[in-house]
N, C-alpha and C positions, 0 to 999 in steps of 0.2 A: 274761272279760275276754282280750284277746289275747295270744298271746306276747310280743311287742314291750313290751304293757304290762305285762307280767309282771318282762321285762328290767328294765324302766325301776326299776319299784318296788323292785328287788333290787337296783339300782346306785347307790342314794342315798348322800350322805356321801363317805366317802373312799375307799369302795370302787369306785368309778365309775371311776378310772384302770387298776385289773387288770382289771374287766370289760372294758372298752374292748379291753387289748391282749390278754387271751384270744380274746375273741373276733374279733379282727384277725389274728393269729395263727394261729389254727386254720385261720380261712378261708381265707386263704394258702396255708397246709402242703395242705388241700382241694383248692383251685382247681390248684395248680401240679401236685400227683399226677394230678389228673383230666385235667390237659392232657398228662400222658407218659402217662397210660393212652388217650388217643383219638391220641397220635402211634403208640401202638405197635398200635392198630385199625387206623390208616391204612396202616401200614407193612404190616401182615399182609392188607389188602383190597388193597393196591396191589402186592403183591409175587405175582407167581401162584406156584401150585402144579407144580413139573414134575418128571419123572423123575428118578432118582438118577443114570441115565447120562447126563444132559444138564448136570447143576450143572457151575457156571464160580466161579471164584475172586471172592468180595464175598459182598452179602448173598443166602441164599438160604432157598426154604419149600419142602421135602420131606416127605411122609407114607409109612411103610412100618412093617415088623413088626421090634420090637427084637431082636435075636439077636445070637448069638456070644459072645466072650470071657468070662469068667468071673461069672456071677453071684451076688448076694448072697443073703444068705438073710433076709427080712424076722423081726426081732423076736417078734411076736406072733403072725401068720399062720403064718411059715415058709415064706411062698410064695419061688419064686426070683423074685428080681426085679435092676433095675440102678441102682433110688435107693429108699430108703424113709426116712420122716420120721414118730417119734414123738414126742408131745407130751400130755407129761402135766399133767392140773390135780384141783387138791384144794379140795374144798368149804370155804370158810372162812367166819366171821361178822365182818364190817365193816360197822361204821355202822348196828348195828340192824337189818341184813338178809344173808341168806345168799348169797353168789356165787363163781362160780369163777378160781379164779385160778393161772396157767399156774406149775410149778414146774422141768418139765424139759424140755428139746426135743432130743432126738437125730435127724441125721441121716448119710447116708452116699450114697455115689453110685459108681457105677463104669463105666469106657469101657466102648461097645456097637456093634456096628454097626444100622445102619438098613437093612433090605433091602426092593426092592421087585421086581417083576418084571423090572426092567432092571437093575439089579446092588445093589450095597450101597456106605453107606460109615459109617467110623468116625466116632463122635460122642466129643467127652471132654466129659461133663457139668459141669465145674468150673464154678462160679459161674453154672449156669442158674439160671433160672426154672421153677419146675414146679407143673404144675397137672394133676395126675396123679387116679387113681382112691383112693376111700377105700376101703380094704380091710376096716377094722376101726373101731367104735368103742363105746367100751362103761363102765359103771360096776364098782368094788369097793366094796361095800359093808363097812362094819365086820361081823368075825365072829359071828355070832347063835346062843345055845340054838334059839331057834323063828323064822323065818323063814317070810315069808305072800309069793309068788311069787318074782320072782329080778330081778337088777337088768337096767336096759334095756340092749342091745342091738343094734346094727345090723352084720352080716355080710354079704361079698360071696361068694352061695354057688357063683357061676360059679368060683372059685378050686380047687376041688376037694380041698379040705383040713378038717379038724374045725377049729372055731372053738376060740381060746383058751379055755380053763377060768378061774376065779377061782384056782388054785393057781398058772397057770400065770402069770397078769397079778400075782398077787403075787411070784412068785418073780423077776417082771422088776423090779419094783418096789426091793427088796431087792438084785436083784442089779447096779444102778446102781453100789454103793459096791462089790463084788467085782469089776464092771470095772475101777476105778480100781487096786485092789489088784494086779491080774494086769495092767495096764501097768507098774507101779511095778517087778514082779519081773522083766517083759521086758527094762527099762530098763539093771539089771545096776548100780545106783548103790551103792555106798558105805551107804547112809543106805536103801536099799530093805528091807532086812530088818524095819528098827526101823518105818519108817511102813507098811509091809505089816502088822503087828503091832498098830499102833494103829484102821488099816483095818478090820482083823478084828474088834477089840473095838466097832468103831463098828459091823460089821456083822450083830453080835450085838446090839447096843441097838438097830437099827432092827427088827429081827423082833420085839423087844418092842413094840414102838411110840415107842422114845425116838430122837428125832432131835436132831442138832447142827447149827446152823446160825450165819449171820452175826446172828438175834436172840437167840441165845441156845440153851438146851437146851428141846426139846419133849417132853411125857411126854403122849403121847393111849393108850398102850398098846391099840394098834389098833383106835383108836376112828377112823381117819384114815378120810374117802371122797372116794376118788380117780375121774376119768374119764381112760380112754389112746384114743388117737385115732391110726391109723394109716394112712398113706398111700402107696401106691407104685407105681413103674411097672413093672408085671409084666413078666416076661421071656417074649418068644413074644407080644406083644399089642400089635395097630396103635398109633402115634403118629405128632404132628404135632410137626416142628420148625423153627423159624427161628431161624437162626444165621448166623455167616459161616463161609464154604467157604476153607480154608488148605491149604495144605502141610505134610502127613504127616511130620513130622520121624525117624519111625520106623515106616515101610512094610513091611508081613509080604511082598509083591510086587507085581508091574507093576502089577496091580489097587487095591492099597492105597493111592496118591499121595494120595489126599487128607483130609480130617477137617474135621468142620463142631464149631465151635467157639465162644466169646464172643470177637467181634472187640475189636481195639484203638481203631478210632474210632467204628464201631456198634455200640452199648452191649448191643442187643436182643438177647435169646439166649433163648427159649423153648423148653420141652421140655412138650408136654399131651396127654392121651388122648382130650380132643376134635374132633370133627371143626372142620372150617376155617367153618361157619356157625354152630356152637355157639360158637368161641373171636370170632368177629366179632361176634356177636349179646351174649355175654356182657360182653366189654370195653366196645363202646359203651354198652351200659345203666351198667356202671362209671362211665365217664367222664361220661354225660351227670347221674350222680345226683350225684356228686362235685365238678361243675364249679357245677351249680347249691346245691349247700349251702353251699359252700365263697365263693360269690359272693354269697348270703343271709348269710350268719356275717357279711362282710367289712360289708357295708351294716347292719345289724344295729348292729356295734361302732360306725360312724361315726355311726348314729341316737343311740344312746345318750349318745358324746360330744358332741354338738350338744345334745340334750336338756340335760346336763347343767348347757351354758352359757346355754342360757334361750334359745338360737337355733334349737330346734324346737317 
């Protein structure tokens, strides 16, 4: 039985309009995102990579080493970086099957200089699209009296630091409440004290496996199974930047007059650790796949609608 036949069979009766709407809308979204990705691919292909010394106002494509400024410290691996993102997922049971559900995403970026043999230029990473190296991904299983083997882990050994332990990962999970308490205390608001005490209680409850959320109170008493993923723009490593060169409003000296940021008219702003060829290949295939699948879904939705009307 073909996929289209299965769609026809499942779209009988009053559900047909919903199926048609979902297929067409999803197809249109994928189609448009695919064209946007293809446009980004053509921008990178048509914008030649130039030395930093030769940049002019407007869209530029440069490559160099990230340096200068004050690096951040990534939460899981602790490496100096200018951008990090940590995604936390929890293993949940839904519809008689287990799947990963994202519970939180934390990211932060800091300005840095991109430097090559000809000079350097400031990069303001605000609102940039990042495609950077995955420094760590690993699971944290519920504590057990006896364990066989270890949780799956992937770690970038070239970082020169030790991988995070289970204790460190659990401390990060419980520390998300602690960071909120610290932010309240730093705010100096009149109600900060009372709210901080409330968060302190929540922190203790979380350490016991009791969490409070929009869905009510969850008491798993340490039985949560989590997966944590960290990606970073590691300080001192090579990266490619496609963005808009503009005047630096706060230059440090005569050689610091320009910066790269997200443009007002040209919205493409990509910071990646991939090479130019890798970027082009990845974007091209992503664009082709999304455009083809989007078109197939649109045609499938139209076919379901025509079939329901007896015209197919």
